Structures are given as C-alpha cells and as structure tokens.
C-alpha positions as CSV (number, residue, x, y, z in Angstrom):
1,M,-84.4,-125.3,57.2
2,K,-82.0,-127.7,55.8
3,R,-78.8,-128.4,57.8
4,N,-76.4,-127.7,54.8
5,V,-77.9,-124.2,54.4
6,L,-77.4,-123.4,58.0
7,H,-73.7,-124.8,57.7
8,E,-73.2,-122.5,54.6
9,I,-74.3,-119.5,56.7
10,M,-72.1,-120.3,59.7
11,S,-69.2,-121.0,57.5
12,L,-69.7,-117.6,55.7
13,A,-70.1,-115.8,59.0
14,W,-66.9,-117.3,60.4
15,Q,-65.1,-116.4,57.2
16,L,-66.2,-112.8,57.6
17,V,-65.2,-112.7,61.1
18,K,-61.7,-114.0,60.3
19,R,-60.9,-112.2,57.0
20,N,-62.8,-108.9,57.4
21,G,-62.8,-108.2,61.1
22,F,-66.6,-108.3,61.5
23,S,-68.1,-108.9,64.9
24,M,-70.1,-112.3,65.1
25,S,-73.3,-110.1,65.1
26,E,-72.4,-108.3,61.9
27,A,-71.1,-111.4,60.2
28,M,-74.4,-113.3,60.9
29,K,-76.4,-110.5,59.5
30,C,-74.2,-110.3,56.4
31,A,-74.3,-114.0,55.9
32,W,-78.1,-114.2,56.1
33,A,-78.5,-111.3,53.7
34,N,-76.1,-113.1,51.2
35,M,-78.2,-116.3,51.6
36,K,-81.5,-114.5,51.0
37,L,-80.1,-112.7,48.0
38,K,-78.8,-116.0,46.5
39,A,-82.1,-117.7,47.2
40,A,-84.0,-114.7,45.7
41,M,-81.8,-114.6,42.6
42,K,-82.6,-118.3,41.8
43,Q,-86.3,-117.4,41.7
44,R,-86.3,-113.9,39.9
45,I,-84.5,-110.8,39.0
46,V,-83.4,-108.9,42.1
47,K,-82.4,-105.3,42.8
48,F,-79.6,-105.0,45.2
49,Y,-76.8,-102.8,46.3
50,F,-73.2,-103.4,47.3
51,K,-70.2,-101.3,48.0
52,K,-67.5,-101.5,45.1
53,V,-63.9,-102.0,45.8
54,D,-63.2,-98.2,45.2
55,G,-65.8,-97.4,47.9
56,S,-68.6,-96.2,45.7
57,V,-72.2,-97.9,46.0
58,R,-73.4,-99.9,43.1
59,E,-77.2,-100.5,42.3
60,A,-77.4,-103.9,40.4
61,Y,-80.1,-106.0,38.9
62,G,-79.0,-109.6,38.9
63,T,-80.3,-113.2,38.5
64,L,-79.2,-116.9,38.8
65,K,-82.5,-118.1,37.4
66,E,-81.7,-120.9,34.7
67,N,-84.1,-119.6,32.0
68,L,-83.0,-115.9,32.3
69,I,-79.2,-116.4,31.8
70,P,-77.4,-117.6,28.6
71,A,-75.8,-121.0,28.4
72,T,-72.2,-121.1,29.5
73,S,-69.4,-122.5,27.7
74,G,-67.4,-125.4,29.1
75,E,-64.9,-123.0,30.7
76,S,-64.4,-123.9,34.2
77,R,-62.9,-121.4,36.9
78,K,-61.5,-121.9,40.4
79,K,-64.2,-121.5,42.9
80,N,-64.0,-118.4,45.3
81,D,-65.9,-118.4,48.4
82,T,-65.5,-114.7,49.1
83,V,-67.4,-113.4,46.2
84,Q,-71.1,-113.9,44.9
85,V,-71.3,-114.4,41.1
86,Y,-74.5,-113.2,39.4
87,F,-75.8,-112.4,35.9
88,D,-76.3,-108.8,35.4
89,T,-79.5,-108.3,33.4
90,E,-78.7,-104.7,32.6
91,R,-75.2,-105.3,31.1
92,Q,-76.1,-108.9,29.9
93,E,-72.9,-110.5,31.4
94,Y,-71.6,-112.1,34.6
95,R,-70.4,-110.0,37.3
96,C,-69.4,-110.5,40.9
97,F,-69.2,-108.7,44.3
98,K,-67.4,-109.5,47.6
99,K,-70.0,-111.0,49.9
100,A,-68.8,-108.7,52.8
101,N,-69.7,-105.6,50.7
102,L,-73.3,-106.4,50.4
103,L,-75.4,-103.5,51.6
104,N,-79.1,-104.3,51.1
105,I,-81.7,-106.0,49.0
106,A,-84.5,-103.8,47.5
107,A,-87.9,-105.3,48.1
C-alpha cells in the first residue's frame, strides 16, 4: 500500500477522534470505510448509506469515475476535509456527506 494512502487514512482517523469524539478504533474503521468507498467510486457506481445531518439514513448511488460525470466549470471551491463529495447518479448532480456519518457500503 502506498505511503500517502496510509497517511491520508491516519489523518482522517485523527480528525475523527479530535472533532467527533470517536475512539481510535471507531475512527480507524470509519477512515478505512471512507477510503474504500472513495476507491470504489473511482472505478464504478457505488451504493452506500450515510446518516444525514437531520438524523435520517440516506441511500445513495454515487461515483467519481471520470467518464460517468459531466465536465465541471472552472468554478473552484475551498477544500473541506470533513466531507466527501460525489456525483449522485440518481439526481445527476454533485452531493456531499460528512465522512464521520458514513454507515456502510453495499456489496
């Protein structure tokens, strides 16, 4: 495994411990799940579940695969490490969720 991937996982885990009060064990599980989801979305459309801010559970179908998403305009936004951005294939627009709220990835 590449060193920068492991660095990203550990950084996310520490962020979850500090900001969300996770135990290190919970944080590592959540960080690994987020990395697996991101890697899977770069390959295909993925079905996953996350808890919305209002507490309800959302089923989402998302992707990050280049040929499945439309070209973006030159608009650049400030990067936010606490959320995962994805292209929602059902609504045909970009969406995001808090990485700490990822529940599971459907097989």
